[in-house]
BADOZA-295293 format. One record per residue (C-alpha): residue in one letter; x, y, z. Coordinates in nm, 2 decimals, decimal comma. Example, Ala and Ser with C-alpha at 12.3 -4.5 7.8 and 13.67 -1.06 7.14 Angstrom:
# residues 2
<pt><code>A</code><east>1,23</east><north>-0,45</north><up>0,78</up></pt>
<pt><code>S</code><east>1,37</east><north>-0,11</north><up>0,71</up></pt>
This chain:
# residues 280
<pt><code>M</code><east>-2,56</east><north>5,61</north><up>-2,53</up></pt>
<pt><code>V</code><east>-2,57</east><north>5,66</north><up>-2,91</up></pt>
<pt><code>A</code><east>-2,75</east><north>5,32</north><up>-2,94</up></pt>
<pt><code>F</code><east>-2,99</east><north>5,41</north><up>-2,66</up></pt>
<pt><code>L</code><east>-3,07</east><north>5,73</north><up>-2,83</up></pt>
<pt><code>Q</code><east>-3,13</east><north>5,55</north><up>-3,16</up></pt>
<pt><code>V</code><east>-3,37</east><north>5,31</north><up>-2,99</up></pt>
<pt><code>A</code><east>-3,55</east><north>5,60</north><up>-2,82</up></pt>
<pt><code>E</code><east>-3,60</east><north>5,78</north><up>-3,15</up></pt>
<pt><code>R</code><east>-3,74</east><north>5,46</north><up>-3,31</up></pt>
<pt><code>T</code><east>-3,96</east><north>5,35</north><up>-3,02</up></pt>
<pt><code>G</code><east>-4,04</east><north>5,65</north><up>-2,81</up></pt>
<pt><code>A</code><east>-3,85</east><north>5,51</north><up>-2,51</up></pt>
<pt><code>L</code><east>-3,71</east><north>5,76</north><up>-2,26</up></pt>
<pt><code>V</code><east>-3,35</east><north>5,75</north><up>-2,16</up></pt>
<pt><code>E</code><east>-3,28</east><north>5,89</north><up>-1,81</up></pt>
<pt><code>V</code><east>-2,93</east><north>5,94</north><up>-1,67</up></pt>
<pt><code>I</code><east>-2,85</east><north>5,82</north><up>-1,32</up></pt>
<pt><code>P</code><east>-2,68</east><north>6,09</north><up>-1,12</up></pt>
<pt><code>S</code><east>-2,34</east><north>6,05</north><up>-0,96</up></pt>
<pt><code>D</code><east>-2,28</east><north>6,06</north><up>-0,59</up></pt>
<pt><code>E</code><east>-2,03</east><north>6,28</north><up>-0,42</up></pt>
<pt><code>T</code><east>-1,73</east><north>6,04</north><up>-0,51</up></pt>
<pt><code>G</code><east>-1,83</east><north>6,06</north><up>-0,88</up></pt>
<pt><code>Q</code><east>-1,96</east><north>5,70</north><up>-0,91</up></pt>
<pt><code>V</code><east>-2,32</east><north>5,60</north><up>-1,00</up></pt>
<pt><code>S</code><east>-2,55</east><north>5,69</north><up>-0,71</up></pt>
<pt><code>V</code><east>-2,73</east><north>5,38</north><up>-0,60</up></pt>
<pt><code>E</code><east>-2,95</east><north>5,59</north><up>-0,37</up></pt>
<pt><code>A</code><east>-3,06</east><north>5,81</north><up>-0,66</up></pt>
<pt><code>L</code><east>-3,12</east><north>5,51</north><up>-0,88</up></pt>
<pt><code>E</code><east>-3,36</east><north>5,36</north><up>-0,62</up></pt>
<pt><code>G</code><east>-3,55</east><north>5,69</north><up>-0,62</up></pt>
<pt><code>M</code><east>-3,59</east><north>5,68</north><up>-1,00</up></pt>
<pt><code>L</code><east>-3,74</east><north>5,34</north><up>-1,03</up></pt>
<pt><code>D</code><east>-4,11</east><north>5,29</north><up>-1,11</up></pt>
<pt><code>D</code><east>-4,32</east><north>5,06</north><up>-1,32</up></pt>
<pt><code>R</code><east>-4,21</east><north>5,24</north><up>-1,64</up></pt>
<pt><code>V</code><east>-3,84</east><north>5,14</north><up>-1,60</up></pt>
<pt><code>K</code><east>-3,76</east><north>4,84</north><up>-1,82</up></pt>
<pt><code>L</code><east>-3,38</east><north>4,85</north><up>-1,82</up></pt>
<pt><code>I</code><east>-3,10</east><north>4,96</north><up>-1,60</up></pt>
<pt><code>A</code><east>-2,77</east><north>4,99</north><up>-1,79</up></pt>
<pt><code>I</code><east>-2,44</east><north>5,11</north><up>-1,64</up></pt>
<pt><code>T</code><east>-2,07</east><north>5,11</north><up>-1,75</up></pt>
<pt><code>H</code><east>-1,86</east><north>4,92</north><up>-1,50</up></pt>
<pt><code>V</code><east>-1,54</east><north>5,11</north><up>-1,57</up></pt>
<pt><code>P</code><east>-1,58</east><north>5,44</north><up>-1,77</up></pt>
<pt><code>T</code><east>-1,32</east><north>5,53</north><up>-2,03</up></pt>
<pt><code>N</code><east>-1,20</east><north>5,82</north><up>-1,82</up></pt>
<pt><code>G</code><east>-1,16</east><north>5,89</north><up>-1,45</up></pt>
<pt><code>G</code><east>-1,03</east><north>5,56</north><up>-1,32</up></pt>
<pt><code>L</code><east>-1,34</east><north>5,48</north><up>-1,12</up></pt>
<pt><code>V</code><east>-1,51</east><north>5,14</north><up>-1,07</up></pt>
<pt><code>N</code><east>-1,88</east><north>5,18</north><up>-1,05</up></pt>
<pt><code>P</code><east>-2,07</east><north>4,98</north><up>-0,77</up></pt>
<pt><code>A</code><east>-2,20</east><north>4,71</north><up>-1,01</up></pt>
<pt><code>A</code><east>-2,30</east><north>4,46</north><up>-0,75</up></pt>
<pt><code>A</code><east>-2,49</east><north>4,73</north><up>-0,55</up></pt>
<pt><code>V</code><east>-2,68</east><north>4,82</north><up>-0,86</up></pt>
<pt><code>G</code><east>-2,75</east><north>4,46</north><up>-0,92</up></pt>
<pt><code>K</code><east>-2,92</east><north>4,43</north><up>-0,58</up></pt>
<pt><code>V</code><east>-3,14</east><north>4,72</north><up>-0,67</up></pt>
<pt><code>A</code><east>-3,22</east><north>4,57</north><up>-1,01</up></pt>
<pt><code>R</code><east>-3,31</east><north>4,23</north><up>-0,87</up></pt>
<pt><code>A</code><east>-3,53</east><north>4,37</north><up>-0,59</up></pt>
<pt><code>A</code><east>-3,72</east><north>4,57</north><up>-0,85</up></pt>
<pt><code>G</code><east>-3,74</east><north>4,29</north><up>-1,11</up></pt>
<pt><code>I</code><east>-3,58</east><north>4,52</north><up>-1,38</up></pt>
<pt><code>T</code><east>-3,34</east><north>4,38</north><up>-1,65</up></pt>
<pt><code>Y</code><east>-2,98</east><north>4,49</north><up>-1,58</up></pt>
<pt><code>L</code><east>-2,71</east><north>4,54</north><up>-1,85</up></pt>
<pt><code>L</code><east>-2,35</east><north>4,59</north><up>-1,76</up></pt>
<pt><code>D</code><east>-2,09</east><north>4,73</north><up>-2,00</up></pt>
<pt><code>A</code><east>-1,77</east><north>4,56</north><up>-1,88</up></pt>
<pt><code>C</code><east>-1,55</east><north>4,65</north><up>-2,17</up></pt>
<pt><code>Q</code><east>-1,29</east><north>4,81</north><up>-1,95</up></pt>
<pt><code>S</code><east>-1,31</east><north>4,58</north><up>-1,64</up></pt>
<pt><code>V</code><east>-1,29</east><north>4,23</north><up>-1,78</up></pt>
<pt><code>G</code><east>-0,92</east><north>4,13</north><up>-1,78</up></pt>
<pt><code>Q</code><east>-0,81</east><north>4,37</north><up>-1,51</up></pt>
<pt><code>M</code><east>-1,03</east><north>4,26</north><up>-1,21</up></pt>
<pt><code>P</code><east>-1,25</east><north>3,97</north><up>-1,10</up></pt>
<pt><code>V</code><east>-1,59</east><north>4,00</north><up>-1,27</up></pt>
<pt><code>D</code><east>-1,86</east><north>3,75</north><up>-1,15</up></pt>
<pt><code>V</code><east>-2,20</east><north>3,78</north><up>-1,31</up></pt>
<pt><code>G</code><east>-2,35</east><north>3,59</north><up>-1,02</up></pt>
<pt><code>E</code><east>-2,21</east><north>3,82</north><up>-0,76</up></pt>
<pt><code>I</code><east>-2,29</east><north>4,13</north><up>-0,97</up></pt>
<pt><code>G</code><east>-2,65</east><north>4,02</north><up>-1,04</up></pt>
<pt><code>C</code><east>-2,65</east><north>4,14</north><up>-1,40</up></pt>
<pt><code>D</code><east>-2,88</east><north>3,98</north><up>-1,67</up></pt>
<pt><code>L</code><east>-2,65</east><north>4,08</north><up>-1,95</up></pt>
<pt><code>L</code><east>-2,28</east><north>4,17</north><up>-1,98</up></pt>
<pt><code>S</code><east>-2,09</east><north>4,27</north><up>-2,28</up></pt>
<pt><code>T</code><east>-1,71</east><north>4,31</north><up>-2,31</up></pt>
<pt><code>T</code><east>-1,44</east><north>4,35</north><up>-2,58</up></pt>
<pt><code>G</code><east>-1,13</east><north>4,14</north><up>-2,62</up></pt>
<pt><code>R</code><east>-0,88</east><north>4,42</north><up>-2,71</up></pt>
<pt><code>K</code><east>-0,86</east><north>4,60</north><up>-2,39</up></pt>
<pt><code>Y</code><east>-0,74</east><north>4,45</north><up>-2,06</up></pt>
<pt><code>L</code><east>-0,78</east><north>4,10</north><up>-2,19</up></pt>
<pt><code>R</code><east>-0,52</east><north>4,19</north><up>-2,46</up></pt>
<pt><code>G</code><east>-0,70</east><north>3,99</north><up>-2,73</up></pt>
<pt><code>P</code><east>-0,75</east><north>4,07</north><up>-3,10</up></pt>
<pt><code>R</code><east>-0,93</east><north>4,38</north><up>-3,19</up></pt>
<pt><code>G</code><east>-1,29</east><north>4,31</north><up>-3,33</up></pt>
<pt><code>T</code><east>-1,35</east><north>4,04</north><up>-3,08</up></pt>
<pt><code>G</code><east>-1,56</east><north>4,02</north><up>-2,76</up></pt>
<pt><code>F</code><east>-1,83</east><north>3,83</north><up>-2,59</up></pt>
<pt><code>L</code><east>-2,18</east><north>3,87</north><up>-2,46</up></pt>
<pt><code>Y</code><east>-2,33</east><north>3,71</north><up>-2,14</up></pt>
<pt><code>V</code><east>-2,71</east><north>3,67</north><up>-2,13</up></pt>
<pt><code>R</code><east>-2,88</east><north>3,51</north><up>-1,84</up></pt>
<pt><code>R</code><east>-3,04</east><north>3,19</north><up>-1,98</up></pt>
<pt><code>E</code><east>-3,40</east><north>3,27</north><up>-1,87</up></pt>
<pt><code>L</code><east>-3,38</east><north>3,61</north><up>-2,03</up></pt>
<pt><code>G</code><east>-3,20</east><north>3,49</north><up>-2,35</up></pt>
<pt><code>Q</code><east>-3,51</east><north>3,29</north><up>-2,44</up></pt>
<pt><code>R</code><east>-3,72</east><north>3,61</north><up>-2,44</up></pt>
<pt><code>L</code><east>-3,49</east><north>3,84</north><up>-2,64</up></pt>
<pt><code>Q</code><east>-3,51</east><north>3,89</north><up>-3,01</up></pt>
<pt><code>P</code><east>-3,16</east><north>3,93</north><up>-3,17</up></pt>
<pt><code>P</code><east>-3,15</east><north>4,24</north><up>-3,40</up></pt>
<pt><code>F</code><east>-3,03</east><north>4,02</north><up>-3,69</up></pt>
<pt><code>L</code><east>-3,11</east><north>3,66</north><up>-3,78</up></pt>
<pt><code>D</code><east>-2,95</east><north>3,43</north><up>-4,03</up></pt>
<pt><code>L</code><east>-2,92</east><north>3,05</north><up>-4,08</up></pt>
<pt><code>H</code><east>-2,68</east><north>3,03</north><up>-3,78</up></pt>
<pt><code>A</code><east>-2,91</east><north>3,22</north><up>-3,53</up></pt>
<pt><code>A</code><east>-3,23</east><north>3,05</north><up>-3,65</up></pt>
<pt><code>Q</code><east>-3,35</east><north>2,76</north><up>-3,86</up></pt>
<pt><code>W</code><east>-3,57</east><north>2,78</north><up>-4,15</up></pt>
<pt><code>V</code><east>-3,82</east><north>2,51</north><up>-4,06</up></pt>
<pt><code>A</code><east>-4,09</east><north>2,57</north><up>-4,32</up></pt>
<pt><code>S</code><east>-4,15</east><north>2,79</north><up>-4,62</up></pt>
<pt><code>N</code><east>-4,31</east><north>3,07</north><up>-4,41</up></pt>
<pt><code>R</code><east>-4,16</east><north>3,00</north><up>-4,07</up></pt>
<pt><code>Y</code><east>-3,84</east><north>3,00</north><up>-3,87</up></pt>
<pt><code>E</code><east>-3,73</east><north>2,91</north><up>-3,52</up></pt>
<pt><code>I</code><east>-3,46</east><north>3,10</north><up>-3,33</up></pt>
<pt><code>R</code><east>-3,20</east><north>2,89</north><up>-3,15</up></pt>
<pt><code>A</code><east>-3,27</east><north>2,82</north><up>-2,78</up></pt>
<pt><code>D</code><east>-2,90</east><north>2,88</north><up>-2,68</up></pt>
<pt><code>A</code><east>-2,67</east><north>3,17</north><up>-2,67</up></pt>
<pt><code>R</code><east>-2,58</east><north>3,12</north><up>-3,04</up></pt>
<pt><code>R</code><east>-2,90</east><north>3,31</north><up>-3,13</up></pt>
<pt><code>F</code><east>-2,69</east><north>3,62</north><up>-3,08</up></pt>
<pt><code>E</code><east>-2,42</east><north>3,51</north><up>-3,32</up></pt>
<pt><code>N</code><east>-2,39</east><north>3,53</north><up>-3,70</up></pt>
<pt><code>W</code><east>-2,30</east><north>3,28</north><up>-3,96</up></pt>
<pt><code>E</code><east>-2,00</east><north>3,48</north><up>-4,09</up></pt>
<pt><code>T</code><east>-1,75</east><north>3,51</north><up>-3,81</up></pt>
<pt><code>N</code><east>-1,38</east><north>3,56</north><up>-3,75</up></pt>
<pt><code>Y</code><east>-1,26</east><north>3,23</north><up>-3,63</up></pt>
<pt><code>A</code><east>-0,90</east><north>3,33</north><up>-3,61</up></pt>
<pt><code>G</code><east>-1,00</east><north>3,63</north><up>-3,39</up></pt>
<pt><code>K</code><east>-1,21</east><north>3,39</north><up>-3,17</up></pt>
<pt><code>V</code><east>-0,91</east><north>3,16</north><up>-3,13</up></pt>
<pt><code>G</code><east>-0,69</east><north>3,46</north><up>-3,04</up></pt>
<pt><code>L</code><east>-0,95</east><north>3,58</north><up>-2,78</up></pt>
<pt><code>T</code><east>-0,97</east><north>3,23</north><up>-2,62</up></pt>
<pt><code>V</code><east>-0,59</east><north>3,23</north><up>-2,59</up></pt>
<pt><code>A</code><east>-0,59</east><north>3,57</north><up>-2,43</up></pt>
<pt><code>I</code><east>-0,86</east><north>3,46</north><up>-2,18</up></pt>
<pt><code>D</code><east>-0,67</east><north>3,15</north><up>-2,10</up></pt>
<pt><code>Y</code><east>-0,34</east><north>3,35</north><up>-2,06</up></pt>
<pt><code>A</code><east>-0,51</east><north>3,59</north><up>-1,81</up></pt>
<pt><code>R</code><east>-0,66</east><north>3,31</north><up>-1,62</up></pt>
<pt><code>D</code><east>-0,33</east><north>3,13</north><up>-1,59</up></pt>
<pt><code>W</code><east>-0,18</east><north>3,44</north><up>-1,43</up></pt>
<pt><code>G</code><east>-0,49</east><north>3,46</north><up>-1,20</up></pt>
<pt><code>I</code><east>-0,74</east><north>3,75</north><up>-1,22</up></pt>
<pt><code>S</code><east>-0,71</east><north>3,83</north><up>-0,86</up></pt>
<pt><code>A</code><east>-0,33</east><north>3,85</north><up>-0,88</up></pt>
<pt><code>I</code><east>-0,37</east><north>4,07</north><up>-1,19</up></pt>
<pt><code>W</code><east>-0,61</east><north>4,30</north><up>-1,00</up></pt>
<pt><code>D</code><east>-0,38</east><north>4,34</north><up>-0,70</up></pt>
<pt><code>R</code><east>-0,08</east><north>4,43</north><up>-0,93</up></pt>
<pt><code>V</code><east>-0,29</east><north>4,66</north><up>-1,14</up></pt>
<pt><code>R</code><east>-0,42</east><north>4,86</north><up>-0,84</up></pt>
<pt><code>F</code><east>-0,08</east><north>4,88</north><up>-0,69</up></pt>
<pt><code>L</code><east>0,08</east><north>5,02</north><up>-1,00</up></pt>
<pt><code>A</code><east>-0,21</east><north>5,26</north><up>-1,07</up></pt>
<pt><code>S</code><east>-0,20</east><north>5,40</north><up>-0,72</up></pt>
<pt><code>T</code><east>0,18</east><north>5,45</north><up>-0,75</up></pt>
<pt><code>L</code><east>0,13</east><north>5,63</north><up>-1,08</up></pt>
<pt><code>R</code><east>-0,14</east><north>5,86</north><up>-0,94</up></pt>
<pt><code>A</code><east>0,08</east><north>5,94</north><up>-0,64</up></pt>
<pt><code>E</code><east>0,38</east><north>6,03</north><up>-0,85</up></pt>
<pt><code>L</code><east>0,18</east><north>6,23</north><up>-1,10</up></pt>
<pt><code>E</code><east>0,03</east><north>6,43</north><up>-0,81</up></pt>
<pt><code>E</code><east>0,38</east><north>6,54</north><up>-0,71</up></pt>
<pt><code>I</code><east>0,45</east><north>6,70</north><up>-1,05</up></pt>
<pt><code>P</code><east>0,38</east><north>7,08</north><up>-1,05</up></pt>
<pt><code>G</code><east>0,13</east><north>7,17</north><up>-1,32</up></pt>
<pt><code>V</code><east>-0,02</east><north>6,82</north><up>-1,34</up></pt>
<pt><code>T</code><east>-0,38</east><north>6,74</north><up>-1,21</up></pt>
<pt><code>V</code><east>-0,49</east><north>6,38</north><up>-1,17</up></pt>
<pt><code>R</code><east>-0,85</east><north>6,36</north><up>-1,28</up></pt>
<pt><code>D</code><east>-0,95</east><north>6,02</north><up>-1,13</up></pt>
<pt><code>I</code><east>-1,27</east><north>5,99</north><up>-0,93</up></pt>
<pt><code>G</code><east>-1,47</east><north>5,73</north><up>-0,75</up></pt>
<pt><code>A</code><east>-1,46</east><north>5,54</north><up>-0,42</up></pt>
<pt><code>E</code><east>-1,29</east><north>5,25</north><up>-0,59</up></pt>
<pt><code>R</code><east>-1,03</east><north>5,30</north><up>-0,87</up></pt>
<pt><code>C</code><east>-0,87</east><north>5,08</north><up>-1,13</up></pt>
<pt><code>G</code><east>-0,58</east><north>5,07</north><up>-1,37</up></pt>
<pt><code>I</code><east>-0,70</east><north>5,37</north><up>-1,58</up></pt>
<pt><code>V</code><east>-0,52</east><north>5,68</north><up>-1,47</up></pt>
<pt><code>T</code><east>-0,61</east><north>6,02</north><up>-1,62</up></pt>
<pt><code>F</code><east>-0,46</east><north>6,36</north><up>-1,59</up></pt>
<pt><code>T</code><east>-0,43</east><north>6,71</north><up>-1,74</up></pt>
<pt><code>A</code><east>-0,12</east><north>6,93</north><up>-1,76</up></pt>
<pt><code>D</code><east>-0,12</east><north>7,32</north><up>-1,74</up></pt>
<pt><code>G</code><east>-0,03</east><north>7,48</north><up>-2,06</up></pt>
<pt><code>M</code><east>-0,06</east><north>7,17</north><up>-2,28</up></pt>
<pt><code>G</code><east>-0,35</east><north>7,00</north><up>-2,44</up></pt>
<pt><code>A</code><east>-0,40</east><north>6,62</north><up>-2,38</up></pt>
<pt><code>R</code><east>-0,32</east><north>6,54</north><up>-2,75</up></pt>
<pt><code>E</code><east>0,00</east><north>6,75</north><up>-2,72</up></pt>
<pt><code>V</code><east>0,10</east><north>6,56</north><up>-2,41</up></pt>
<pt><code>Q</code><east>0,03</east><north>6,23</north><up>-2,59</up></pt>
<pt><code>Q</code><east>0,23</east><north>6,32</north><up>-2,89</up></pt>
<pt><code>A</code><east>0,53</east><north>6,44</north><up>-2,68</up></pt>
<pt><code>L</code><east>0,52</east><north>6,11</north><up>-2,49</up></pt>
<pt><code>A</code><east>0,50</east><north>5,92</north><up>-2,81</up></pt>
<pt><code>G</code><east>0,81</east><north>6,09</north><up>-2,93</up></pt>
<pt><code>R</code><east>0,98</east><north>5,95</north><up>-2,63</up></pt>
<pt><code>S</code><east>0,85</east><north>5,59</north><up>-2,70</up></pt>
<pt><code>M</code><east>0,58</east><north>5,60</north><up>-2,43</up></pt>
<pt><code>N</code><east>0,22</east><north>5,50</north><up>-2,51</up></pt>
<pt><code>A</code><east>-0,07</east><north>5,70</north><up>-2,37</up></pt>
<pt><code>T</code><east>-0,41</east><north>5,78</north><up>-2,52</up></pt>
<pt><code>I</code><east>-0,67</east><north>6,05</north><up>-2,46</up></pt>
<pt><code>S</code><east>-1,03</east><north>6,05</north><up>-2,37</up></pt>
<pt><code>T</code><east>-1,25</east><north>6,33</north><up>-2,50</up></pt>
<pt><code>V</code><east>-1,58</east><north>6,48</north><up>-2,41</up></pt>
<pt><code>A</code><east>-1,73</east><north>6,30</north><up>-2,72</up></pt>
<pt><code>S</code><east>-1,67</east><north>5,96</north><up>-2,55</up></pt>
<pt><code>T</code><east>-1,80</east><north>6,05</north><up>-2,20</up></pt>
<pt><code>R</code><east>-2,01</east><north>6,35</north><up>-2,23</up></pt>
<pt><code>F</code><east>-2,22</east><north>6,34</north><up>-1,91</up></pt>
<pt><code>D</code><east>-1,92</east><north>6,32</north><up>-1,68</up></pt>
<pt><code>M</code><east>-1,67</east><north>6,55</north><up>-1,86</up></pt>
<pt><code>E</code><east>-1,93</east><north>6,83</north><up>-1,92</up></pt>
<pt><code>T</code><east>-2,02</east><north>6,81</north><up>-1,55</up></pt>
<pt><code>R</code><east>-1,65</east><north>6,85</north><up>-1,45</up></pt>
<pt><code>G</code><east>-1,58</east><north>7,11</north><up>-1,71</up></pt>
<pt><code>L</code><east>-1,33</east><north>6,89</north><up>-1,90</up></pt>
<pt><code>T</code><east>-1,29</east><north>6,85</north><up>-2,28</up></pt>
<pt><code>E</code><east>-1,01</east><north>6,60</north><up>-2,28</up></pt>
<pt><code>V</code><east>-0,77</east><north>6,41</north><up>-2,05</up></pt>
<pt><code>V</code><east>-0,46</east><north>6,21</north><up>-2,10</up></pt>
<pt><code>R</code><east>-0,51</east><north>5,85</north><up>-2,01</up></pt>
<pt><code>A</code><east>-0,22</east><north>5,63</north><up>-1,90</up></pt>
<pt><code>S</code><east>-0,34</east><north>5,29</north><up>-1,83</up></pt>
<pt><code>V</code><east>-0,12</east><north>5,04</north><up>-1,65</up></pt>
<pt><code>H</code><east>-0,13</east><north>4,66</north><up>-1,66</up></pt>
<pt><code>Y</code><east>0,04</east><north>4,38</north><up>-1,47</up></pt>
<pt><code>Y</code><east>0,34</east><north>4,37</north><up>-1,71</up></pt>
<pt><code>N</code><east>0,44</east><north>4,73</north><up>-1,62</up></pt>
<pt><code>D</code><east>0,68</east><north>4,79</north><up>-1,34</up></pt>
<pt><code>E</code><east>0,79</east><north>5,06</north><up>-1,10</up></pt>
<pt><code>S</code><east>1,08</east><north>5,18</north><up>-1,31</up></pt>
<pt><code>E</code><east>0,85</east><north>5,24</north><up>-1,61</up></pt>
<pt><code>I</code><east>0,62</east><north>5,45</north><up>-1,39</up></pt>
<pt><code>E</code><east>0,92</east><north>5,65</north><up>-1,26</up></pt>
<pt><code>R</code><east>1,05</east><north>5,71</north><up>-1,62</up></pt>
<pt><code>F</code><east>0,70</east><north>5,81</north><up>-1,74</up></pt>
<pt><code>C</code><east>0,66</east><north>6,07</north><up>-1,46</up></pt>
<pt><code>T</code><east>1,01</east><north>6,20</north><up>-1,51</up></pt>
<pt><code>T</code><east>0,92</east><north>6,25</north><up>-1,88</up></pt>
<pt><code>V</code><east>0,59</east><north>6,41</north><up>-1,81</up></pt>
<pt><code>H</code><east>0,77</east><north>6,66</north><up>-1,58</up></pt>
<pt><code>A</code><east>1,04</east><north>6,73</north><up>-1,85</up></pt>
<pt><code>I</code><east>0,79</east><north>6,80</north><up>-2,13</up></pt>
<pt><code>L</code><east>0,58</east><north>7,05</north><up>-1,94</up></pt>
<pt><code>P</code><east>0,62</east><north>7,42</north><up>-2,04</up></pt>
<pt><code>R</code><east>0,85</east><north>7,62</north><up>-1,80</up></pt>
């Protein structure tokens, strides 16, 4: 959103927020009603940082294709925990990071750009990797996806990202997704049984991100108490997801993400600890 606002300031473009439906996910119906000949880009987050929901990316893709509008999907939280098929989704661009559910090195990631669109896009930065200096006063941008890369790059990080992707594919993304959903639903159910804990997840479809708040304790206080007992959790604040959290009257939530390597005994221990640290 910060990047969109920067572009809007520079170009005069207008950024409009798609409303949520009654489940909390992007309203496809509202999106259809917002489209006209001024709309040049539809951009959504597949899995937001808070709330556990999975937005209806493929349904948005059908709307975008029917309207002939470029569609950008932020898949940073979804790639690695669930099947992501750009053909089925219908997105023109997809970006993701390596350090989240792919479990790759920090500072890595990848970008998908539909080939026909890639030929028309101007990268924000060009060097002698992205373009060739063909005459004293002329350059030519590469025709392939490397036009979006730079000469200086972290090759060790790329190798690590490749290994992480191969590792996930060896396990099988569908099998990972089944396991993640089972563990997350188990964790939500057990957290909901703890007096004073409110699970904050929304959406018709939910993923491995589980968020909650605790009466009488701030999210960071809960996080620190868990860390003191060798349990990793993080927090999501309003600064990361302002539209949703302001609408729901939230300033911060505890985020306890699960992955396929977790097991039921860890979930039980986690919930027992959460219950123990709550103020009496």
